[in-house]
C-alpha positions as CSV (number, residue, x, y, z in Angstrom):
1,X,205.4,28.4,200.7
2,X,202.0,27.7,199.1
3,X,200.3,27.9,195.7
4,X,201.0,31.6,195.2
5,X,204.7,31.5,195.9
6,X,206.4,34.6,194.6
7,X,203.3,36.1,193.1
8,X,202.5,39.7,193.7
9,X,199.0,40.8,194.5
10,X,197.7,44.4,194.8
11,X,194.6,44.5,197.0
12,X,192.5,47.6,197.3
13,X,190.3,48.1,200.4
14,X,192.8,45.9,202.3
15,X,192.3,47.5,205.7
16,X,189.5,45.2,206.9
17,X,186.8,42.8,205.9
18,X,187.2,41.0,202.6
19,X,190.4,42.8,201.7
20,X,192.1,41.9,204.9
21,X,191.0,38.3,204.7
22,X,192.3,38.1,201.1
23,X,195.6,39.7,202.1
24,X,196.1,37.2,205.0
25,X,195.2,34.1,202.9
26,X,197.3,35.1,199.9
27,X,200.3,35.9,202.1
28,X,199.8,32.5,203.8
29,X,199.9,30.9,200.3
30,X,203.3,32.6,199.6
31,X,202.2,35.7,197.7
32,X,203.8,39.1,198.1
33,X,200.9,41.4,199.0
34,X,200.5,45.1,198.5
35,X,197.9,46.6,200.8
36,X,196.0,49.7,199.7
37,X,193.4,51.7,201.7
38,X,192.8,55.2,202.8
39,X,193.7,54.7,206.5
40,X,197.3,53.8,207.3
41,X,196.9,52.6,210.9
42,X,194.8,49.5,210.1
43,X,197.1,48.6,207.2
44,X,200.1,48.8,209.6
45,X,198.4,46.5,212.1
46,X,197.8,43.9,209.4
47,X,201.2,44.3,207.8
48,X,202.8,43.7,211.3
49,X,201.3,40.2,211.4
50,X,202.6,39.2,207.9
51,X,206.1,38.4,206.6
52,X,207.8,41.8,206.4
53,X,209.7,40.7,203.3
54,X,206.5,40.0,201.5
55,X,204.2,42.9,202.4
56,X,204.0,46.6,201.4
57,X,201.3,49.1,202.3
58,X,200.2,52.4,200.8
59,X,197.6,54.7,202.3
60,X,195.8,56.2,199.3
61,X,192.5,56.8,197.8
62,X,191.7,54.5,194.9
63,X,190.6,57.6,193.0
64,X,194.2,58.9,193.1
65,X,195.6,57.4,189.9
66,X,198.8,59.4,190.1
67,X,199.7,57.8,193.5
68,X,198.7,54.4,192.1
69,X,201.1,54.8,189.1
70,X,203.9,55.8,191.5
71,X,203.2,52.8,193.7
72,X,203.4,50.4,190.7
73,X,206.8,51.8,189.8
74,X,208.1,51.2,193.3
75,X,206.6,47.7,193.6
76,X,208.1,46.6,190.2
77,X,211.5,47.8,191.3
78,X,211.1,45.9,194.6
79,X,209.6,42.6,193.4
80,X,209.8,42.6,189.6
81,X,206.3,41.5,188.5
82,X,202.7,42.3,189.3
83,X,200.5,39.2,189.0
84,X,197.1,40.2,190.4
85,X,195.1,43.4,190.8
86,X,192.2,42.8,193.2
87,X,189.7,45.6,193.0
88,X,187.9,45.2,196.3
89,X,187.5,48.8,197.7
90,X,183.9,49.7,198.0
91,X,181.5,52.4,199.1
92,X,177.8,51.8,200.0
93,X,175.3,54.3,201.4
94,X,172.0,52.7,202.2
95,X,168.5,54.1,202.0
96,X,165.9,55.5,199.6
97,X,167.5,57.3,196.7
98,X,166.4,60.8,197.6
99,X,167.6,60.5,201.2
100,X,171.2,60.0,200.1
101,X,173.0,63.2,199.2
102,X,174.5,63.8,195.8
103,X,178.1,63.5,197.1
104,X,177.4,60.0,198.4
105,X,176.0,58.9,195.1
106,X,179.0,60.3,193.3
107,X,181.4,58.6,195.8
108,X,179.8,55.2,195.2
109,X,180.2,55.6,191.4
110,X,183.7,56.8,191.8
111,X,184.9,54.1,194.1
112,X,182.9,51.1,192.9
113,X,183.0,51.6,189.2
114,X,185.3,54.4,188.0
115,X,188.3,53.4,190.1
116,X,188.4,49.7,189.1
117,X,188.2,50.7,185.4
118,X,191.0,53.3,185.7
119,X,193.3,51.2,187.9
120,X,192.8,48.2,185.6
121,X,193.6,50.4,182.5
122,X,196.9,51.4,184.2
123,X,197.9,48.0,185.3
124,X,197.1,46.3,181.9
125,X,200.1,48.1,180.4
126,X,202.3,46.1,182.8
127,X,200.4,42.9,182.3
128,X,200.9,43.2,178.5
129,X,204.6,43.8,179.0
130,X,204.9,40.8,181.2
131,X,202.6,38.6,179.0
132,X,200.5,37.6,181.9
133,X,198.3,38.9,184.8
134,X,194.9,38.8,186.3
135,X,192.3,41.3,187.5
136,X,189.8,40.1,190.0
137,X,186.9,42.5,190.6
138,X,184.7,42.2,193.7
139,X,181.1,42.7,192.5
140,X,177.9,41.7,194.4
141,X,174.7,39.9,194.1
142,X,173.3,43.4,193.9
143,X,175.0,43.5,190.5
144,X,172.9,40.6,189.3
145,X,169.5,41.7,190.4
146,X,168.4,45.3,191.4
147,X,167.9,46.0,195.1
148,X,165.6,48.8,196.3
149,X,167.2,51.0,198.9
150,X,170.5,50.4,197.1
151,X,169.8,51.6,193.6
152,X,173.0,53.4,193.0
153,X,175.1,50.7,194.6
154,X,173.3,48.1,192.5
155,X,174.0,50.2,189.4
156,X,177.7,50.4,190.1
157,X,177.9,46.7,190.6
158,X,175.9,46.0,187.5
159,X,178.3,48.3,185.6
160,X,181.3,46.6,187.1
161,X,180.0,43.2,186.1
162,X,179.1,44.2,182.5
163,X,182.5,45.9,182.1
164,X,184.3,42.9,183.5
165,X,182.6,40.5,181.0
166,X,183.3,42.9,178.1
167,X,187.0,43.2,179.0
168,X,187.4,39.5,179.6
169,X,186.1,38.8,176.1
170,X,188.4,41.4,174.6
171,X,191.4,39.9,176.5
172,X,190.4,36.4,175.5
173,X,190.9,37.4,171.9
174,X,193.9,39.8,172.1
175,X,195.8,38.6,175.3
176,X,194.7,35.1,176.4
177,X,197.2,35.0,179.2
178,X,195.7,38.0,180.9
179,X,192.4,37.5,182.7
180,X,189.6,39.6,184.1
181,X,187.4,37.8,186.6
182,X,184.6,38.5,189.1
183,X,183.7,37.4,192.6
184,X,180.1,38.2,193.4
185,X,179.4,37.8,197.2
186,X,176.0,38.1,198.9
187,X,175.8,39.4,202.4
188,X,179.2,39.2,204.2
189,X,179.5,39.2,208.0
190,X,181.6,42.3,208.5
191,X,181.1,45.6,210.3
192,X,180.3,47.0,206.9
193,X,176.8,45.5,207.3
194,X,176.6,44.7,211.0
195,X,176.8,48.3,212.2
196,X,174.0,49.3,209.8
197,X,171.9,46.2,210.2
198,X,168.6,48.1,210.5
199,X,169.3,50.0,207.2
200,X,170.1,46.8,205.2
201,X,167.0,45.8,203.2
202,X,165.3,42.7,204.5
203,X,165.4,41.2,201.0
204,X,169.2,41.3,201.1
205,X,169.4,39.7,204.5
206,X,167.4,36.7,203.1
207,X,170.4,35.5,201.2
208,X,173.0,33.0,202.5
209,X,175.6,34.8,204.7
210,X,179.3,34.2,204.3
211,X,182.4,35.4,206.2
212,X,185.3,37.4,204.8
213,X,187.3,34.2,205.0
214,X,184.8,32.4,202.8
215,X,185.1,35.1,200.1
216,X,188.9,35.0,200.4
217,X,188.8,31.2,199.7
218,X,186.7,31.9,196.6
219,X,189.1,34.6,195.5
220,X,192.0,32.1,195.9
221,X,190.3,29.6,193.6
222,X,189.7,32.3,191.0
223,X,193.3,33.4,191.2
224,X,194.4,29.8,190.5
225,X,192.0,28.8,187.7
226,X,190.8,32.2,186.2
227,X,187.1,31.3,186.2
228,X,185.1,34.2,184.9
229,X,182.7,34.6,187.8
230,X,182.1,32.9,191.1
231,X,179.1,33.6,193.4
232,X,178.9,33.0,197.1
233,X,175.8,31.3,198.3
234,X,175.7,28.4,195.9
235,X,174.0,27.5,192.6
236,X,170.5,28.2,194.0
237,X,171.4,31.8,194.9
238,X,172.9,32.3,191.5
239,X,169.8,31.0,189.8
240,X,167.4,33.1,191.9
241,X,169.3,36.4,191.4
242,X,169.4,35.7,187.7
243,X,165.7,34.8,187.6
244,X,164.8,37.9,189.6
245,X,166.6,40.1,187.0
246,X,165.0,38.4,184.0
247,X,161.5,38.1,185.5
248,X,160.8,41.1,187.8
249,X,157.3,39.8,188.5
250,X,158.7,36.6,190.0
251,X,160.9,38.7,192.2
252,X,157.9,40.7,193.4
253,X,155.9,37.5,194.1
254,X,158.7,36.0,196.1
255,X,159.4,39.3,198.0
256,X,157.1,38.8,201.0
257,X,158.6,35.4,201.7
258,X,162.1,36.6,201.3
259,X,161.6,39.7,203.4
260,X,160.1,37.6,206.2
261,X,163.2,35.4,206.1
262,X,165.4,38.5,206.0
263,X,163.7,40.0,209.1
264,X,164.3,36.7,211.0
265,X,167.9,36.7,210.0
266,X,168.2,40.3,211.1
267,X,167.1,39.4,214.6
268,X,169.7,36.6,214.7
269,X,172.5,38.9,213.5
270,X,171.4,41.6,216.0
271,X,171.6,39.1,218.8
272,X,175.2,38.2,218.0
273,X,176.3,41.5,216.5
274,X,178.9,42.5,219.0
275,X,180.5,39.0,218.9
276,X,180.5,38.9,215.1
277,X,182.1,42.4,214.9
278,X,184.8,41.4,217.3
279,X,185.5,38.2,215.2
280,X,185.3,39.5,211.7
281,X,187.1,42.8,211.8
282,X,186.4,46.5,211.5
283,X,185.2,47.1,208.0
284,X,184.3,50.7,207.3
285,X,181.7,52.3,205.0
286,X,184.5,53.0,202.6
287,X,187.6,50.8,202.6
């Protein structure tokens, strides 16, 4: 059945992109998967391709904590334990700060930061009763170095990363069998980015691209070993994002070269955009 046989994983933002890829991979590895997203139809399409005895779907907003609690009760009755909470749902509106309306800023904060904290707080009661469990938060390279044109998004991912490290340290002391981990991807080839390719800052496009399947593989490794943080793009990407945060002057000096690389990558992606969208799903602005 695979390395996750009889484990139960709750995946938010599971209707497309990274969430869909994680659901498919975890299911293939024997896990029972709970798919959460706002839109029911894409969840039904994905669930129809998985083992019906090991999949459940709930169309809900991640900000709806009451529905989340109700779902947990139902899943525990059905499958007994909950082993993983994967906070993947995300919202991202691109552009200069003042061109994004206040509701969009509030939505990014609610979905990217508030919801993972609240959902984790709810599920930790169950993890502590069981004596085990793992939270895996999907952060971003934008949570390691600030990105202009994505200031609020960067802030939510910085906050998610800081909170994850703080909670992980607390759990290490009080509940060592419960983990809080991070996966921090760079640009991911999904409709989430491809449909807004001209709005994505060139600096972001300079980083190594990965597919949703690549991120899912990283997620699986984390689920198995509980490593605190994994970054897509390799050690050099991790080093450069960290250096850009610690030394803003270095980031500014490198900016012209990185933006030139990003513009070249944009042209390549634009050329193959339709093919890539067809291949890697229908990720929305808000999953």
